[in-house]
C-alpha positions as CSV (number, residue, x, y, z in Angstrom):
1,X,20.5,157.4,50.1
2,X,23.1,158.1,52.7
3,X,26.9,158.3,52.1
4,X,28.9,155.4,53.4
5,X,32.1,155.9,55.4
6,X,34.8,153.9,53.7
7,X,36.9,153.5,56.9
8,X,34.1,151.6,58.5
9,X,33.3,149.3,55.6
10,X,32.9,145.7,57.0
11,X,32.1,142.1,56.2
12,X,30.4,139.3,58.1
13,X,32.9,136.4,58.3
14,X,31.7,133.3,60.2
15,X,30.2,135.2,63.2
16,X,26.6,135.4,64.2
17,X,24.4,137.0,61.6
18,X,23.8,140.0,63.8
19,X,27.5,140.9,64.0
20,X,29.6,142.8,61.5
21,X,33.4,142.9,61.1
22,X,35.5,145.9,60.1
23,X,37.6,145.4,57.0
24,X,39.7,148.5,56.3
25,X,41.3,149.0,59.8
26,X,42.9,145.6,59.3
27,X,43.4,145.8,55.5
28,X,46.7,145.1,53.9
29,X,48.2,148.2,52.4
30,X,50.0,148.1,49.0
31,X,53.7,147.3,49.3
32,X,55.6,150.6,49.1
33,X,58.9,149.0,48.0
34,X,59.9,148.4,44.4
35,X,59.2,145.1,42.7
36,X,61.6,142.3,43.8
37,X,62.1,141.2,40.1
38,X,61.3,142.8,36.8
39,X,57.9,142.0,35.5
40,X,56.6,142.2,32.0
41,X,54.2,145.1,31.2
42,X,50.9,143.6,30.1
43,X,48.8,145.5,27.6
44,X,45.2,144.9,26.5
45,X,43.8,144.0,30.0
46,X,40.1,144.6,29.8
47,X,38.6,146.7,32.6
48,X,34.8,146.6,33.1
49,X,33.8,149.9,34.9
50,X,30.5,149.7,36.8
51,X,29.0,153.1,37.5
52,X,26.1,153.6,40.0
53,X,24.0,156.5,38.8
54,X,20.7,158.2,39.7
55,X,18.6,160.6,37.8
56,X,18.7,164.2,39.0
57,X,15.0,164.2,39.9
58,X,15.4,161.0,41.9
59,X,13.1,158.7,39.9
60,X,15.7,156.3,38.3
61,X,18.7,154.4,39.5
62,X,21.1,153.0,36.8
63,X,23.7,150.3,37.3
64,X,25.8,150.8,34.2
65,X,28.7,148.6,33.1
66,X,30.7,150.4,30.4
67,X,34.2,150.6,29.1
68,X,33.6,147.6,26.9
69,X,32.2,147.3,23.4
70,X,29.0,145.6,24.6
71,X,27.9,147.6,27.7
72,X,25.0,146.5,29.8
73,X,22.9,148.1,32.5
74,X,20.0,147.7,35.0
75,X,17.6,150.6,35.0
76,X,15.3,150.9,38.0
77,X,12.2,153.0,38.1
78,X,11.6,153.8,41.8
79,X,8.2,155.3,41.0
80,X,6.7,152.3,39.3
81,X,8.9,149.7,41.0
82,X,9.9,148.2,37.6
83,X,13.4,147.5,36.3
84,X,14.9,146.7,32.9
85,X,18.0,144.8,31.9
86,X,19.6,146.6,28.9
87,X,22.4,145.6,26.6
88,X,23.9,147.3,23.5
89,X,26.9,148.9,22.1
90,X,29.4,151.6,23.0
91,X,31.2,153.7,20.5
92,X,33.6,156.2,22.2
93,X,31.5,157.6,25.0
94,X,28.2,157.1,23.2
95,X,26.0,154.4,24.5
96,X,23.0,152.7,22.8
97,X,21.2,150.1,25.0
98,X,18.0,148.2,24.4
99,X,15.8,146.1,26.7
100,X,16.6,142.4,26.9
101,X,14.6,141.6,30.1
102,X,12.2,143.3,32.4
103,X,11.2,142.8,36.0
104,X,7.8,143.6,37.4
105,X,7.9,144.8,41.0
106,X,11.7,144.5,40.6
107,X,11.8,140.8,41.1
108,X,9.3,139.0,39.0
109,X,10.3,138.4,35.4
110,X,7.9,139.4,32.6
111,X,7.9,138.0,29.1
112,X,9.5,140.2,26.5
113,X,6.2,140.2,24.5
114,X,4.3,141.5,27.4
115,X,6.6,144.3,28.6
116,X,7.2,147.9,27.9
117,X,10.4,148.1,25.9
118,X,12.9,150.8,26.8
119,X,15.8,152.2,24.8
120,X,18.5,154.2,26.4
121,X,20.8,156.4,24.3
122,X,23.3,158.9,25.8
123,X,26.8,160.3,26.1
124,X,28.9,159.4,29.2
125,X,31.3,161.8,30.7
126,X,34.0,159.5,32.1
127,X,35.7,162.3,34.1
128,X,32.7,163.4,36.2
129,X,30.6,160.3,35.8
130,X,27.5,162.0,34.4
131,X,25.3,160.6,31.6
132,X,23.0,162.7,29.5
133,X,20.5,160.3,28.1
134,X,17.3,159.8,26.2
135,X,14.9,157.2,27.4
136,X,12.5,156.0,24.7
137,X,9.4,153.8,24.8
138,X,10.0,151.8,21.6
139,X,6.3,151.0,21.2
140,X,4.8,154.5,21.5
141,X,7.9,156.4,20.4
142,X,7.6,158.7,23.5
143,X,10.9,160.0,24.7
144,X,12.2,161.5,27.9
145,X,15.4,163.4,28.5
146,X,17.1,162.2,31.7
147,X,20.3,163.5,33.3
148,X,22.1,160.9,35.4
149,X,24.7,161.8,38.1
150,X,26.7,159.5,40.4
151,X,24.7,157.8,43.0
152,X,27.1,159.0,45.7
153,X,28.7,162.3,44.7
154,X,32.2,163.1,45.8
155,X,33.9,166.5,45.5
156,X,37.4,166.6,43.9
157,X,37.2,162.9,43.2
158,X,40.5,161.6,41.8
159,X,40.7,159.7,38.6
160,X,43.2,156.9,37.9
161,X,44.6,154.9,35.1
162,X,46.2,151.5,35.7
163,X,49.3,149.8,34.3
164,X,49.5,146.1,34.7
165,X,52.6,143.8,35.1
166,X,53.0,140.1,35.2
167,X,53.6,137.2,32.8
168,X,52.2,136.1,29.5
169,X,52.1,132.4,28.5
170,X,53.9,132.0,25.2
171,X,51.7,129.2,24.1
172,X,48.2,130.1,25.3
173,X,48.8,133.9,25.4
174,X,47.0,133.9,28.8
175,X,48.0,136.7,31.1
176,X,48.7,136.7,34.9
177,X,48.7,140.0,36.7
178,X,51.2,140.3,39.6
179,X,51.5,144.0,40.0
180,X,49.5,147.2,39.2
181,X,50.7,150.8,39.0
182,X,48.0,153.3,40.0
183,X,48.6,156.5,38.0
184,X,46.9,159.9,38.7
185,X,45.2,160.7,35.4
186,X,45.6,164.5,35.8
187,X,49.3,164.6,36.8
188,X,50.5,161.4,35.2
189,X,52.3,160.5,38.4
190,X,52.3,157.0,40.1
191,X,50.6,157.3,43.4
192,X,50.5,153.6,44.4
193,X,51.8,150.2,43.4
194,X,49.8,147.0,44.2
195,X,51.8,143.8,44.7
196,X,51.7,140.5,46.5
197,X,49.0,138.7,44.5
198,X,48.5,136.8,41.3
199,X,45.3,137.4,39.3
200,X,43.9,136.4,35.9
201,X,44.8,138.9,33.2
202,X,41.6,138.7,31.2
203,X,39.2,140.0,33.8
204,X,39.3,143.2,36.0
205,X,36.3,145.1,37.4
206,X,36.4,148.7,38.7
207,X,33.3,149.6,40.9
208,X,32.2,151.1,44.1
209,X,31.8,148.1,46.4
210,X,31.1,150.0,49.6
211,X,28.9,152.8,48.2
212,X,31.3,155.6,49.2
213,X,31.5,157.2,45.8
214,X,35.0,155.8,45.0
215,X,35.8,152.9,42.7
216,X,37.5,149.8,44.1
217,X,39.4,147.1,42.1
218,X,38.1,143.6,41.9
219,X,40.5,140.9,40.4
220,X,39.9,137.3,39.8
221,X,42.2,135.0,41.8
222,X,44.5,133.1,39.4
223,X,43.5,129.9,41.3
224,X,40.0,130.2,40.0
225,X,37.4,127.6,40.8
226,X,35.4,125.8,38.1
227,X,32.1,126.8,39.7
228,X,31.5,130.6,39.4
229,X,29.8,130.6,42.7
230,X,33.0,129.3,44.3
231,X,35.4,131.7,42.6
232,X,37.6,133.8,44.8
233,X,38.3,137.4,44.1
234,X,41.1,139.8,45.2
235,X,39.8,143.2,46.5
236,X,41.7,146.4,46.5
237,X,39.6,149.0,48.3
238,X,40.4,152.7,47.7
239,X,40.9,154.7,50.9
240,X,40.3,158.5,50.3
241,X,42.1,159.4,53.5
242,X,45.4,158.0,52.3
243,X,44.7,158.3,48.5
244,X,45.9,154.7,48.2
245,X,44.4,151.2,47.8
246,X,44.2,148.7,50.6
247,X,43.8,145.0,50.1
248,X,41.0,143.4,52.1
249,X,41.8,139.8,53.1
250,X,38.7,139.6,55.2
251,X,36.4,140.3,52.2
252,X,38.4,137.8,50.2
253,X,37.2,135.0,52.4
254,X,33.8,135.4,50.9
255,X,33.4,133.2,47.8
256,X,31.3,134.2,44.8
257,X,30.9,137.1,42.5
258,X,30.2,140.5,44.2
259,X,27.0,141.8,42.6
260,X,25.9,145.3,43.5
261,X,22.2,146.1,44.2
262,X,22.4,149.9,44.0
263,X,18.8,150.8,44.9
264,X,19.1,148.9,48.2
265,X,22.8,149.5,48.8
266,X,23.4,145.8,49.1
267,X,26.1,143.3,47.9
268,X,25.2,139.8,46.8
269,X,27.7,137.0,46.4
270,X,25.4,134.1,45.4
271,X,24.5,131.0,47.4
272,X,22.3,133.1,49.6
273,X,25.1,135.4,50.7
274,X,23.4,138.8,50.9
275,X,24.9,141.8,52.7
276,X,23.3,145.1,53.6
277,X,25.4,148.3,54.3
278,X,24.1,150.0,57.4
279,X,25.8,152.8,59.3
280,X,29.1,152.1,57.5
281,X,28.9,148.4,58.2
282,X,28.3,145.4,55.9
283,X,25.9,143.1,57.6
284,X,24.8,139.6,56.5
285,X,21.1,139.3,55.9
């Protein structure tokens, strides 16, 4: 799979299906000034981290959502064209996942009673993104050691932690995020502050939306819709050239949840909204 150029990442927004529109050149950078008014620091904001991994020999692709007590994953066998939906537990950096659903030819669902059940156990290195895992056929007991590495590998990739600020409702205890400090994990210094938005404080995702090897922030707009397919999200795209996050108002015009399809380098937003990344551009299919 080829490496995607972040600066050319684009979305199709109401133009003919054959056209693509650049996002980052017109993206809104984080406001460099200090906050206009003091905001309350918010703790306990859950961050779901989705990692796109591949096995070193190239047979498997793994879409792993971790950083939560009940991690989940999609394991794709490129050799047999099968995939498994896995769910389980995370204790520290140790993962234990079992099959809950399988696809035959990647798209056709197979009954649990008729499928080959897979168990994945391993230790995740959150700094370099590698996963040393054991894949087990639960019926036969056969095991295979598999080393997973990031799907798109980046040298000297920075790692960040986030501090959230906003408001907490005294009655419902619901949280609203209005600012985020981006902290370099190695130095402890703040390298960016994201403001000018209001997002729900109970849902944050951190994943590589444009397949460039860097994680982007996805927040749920506080004015959420009842229908999940109509929900609107706030996107902060990481730009490795500036080492800062840029907001993408163009991408935010697309409604629906952004689902990654790692083996095809696609983004699906529901309601038939499927996008393919080609030559650094996001094109509507």
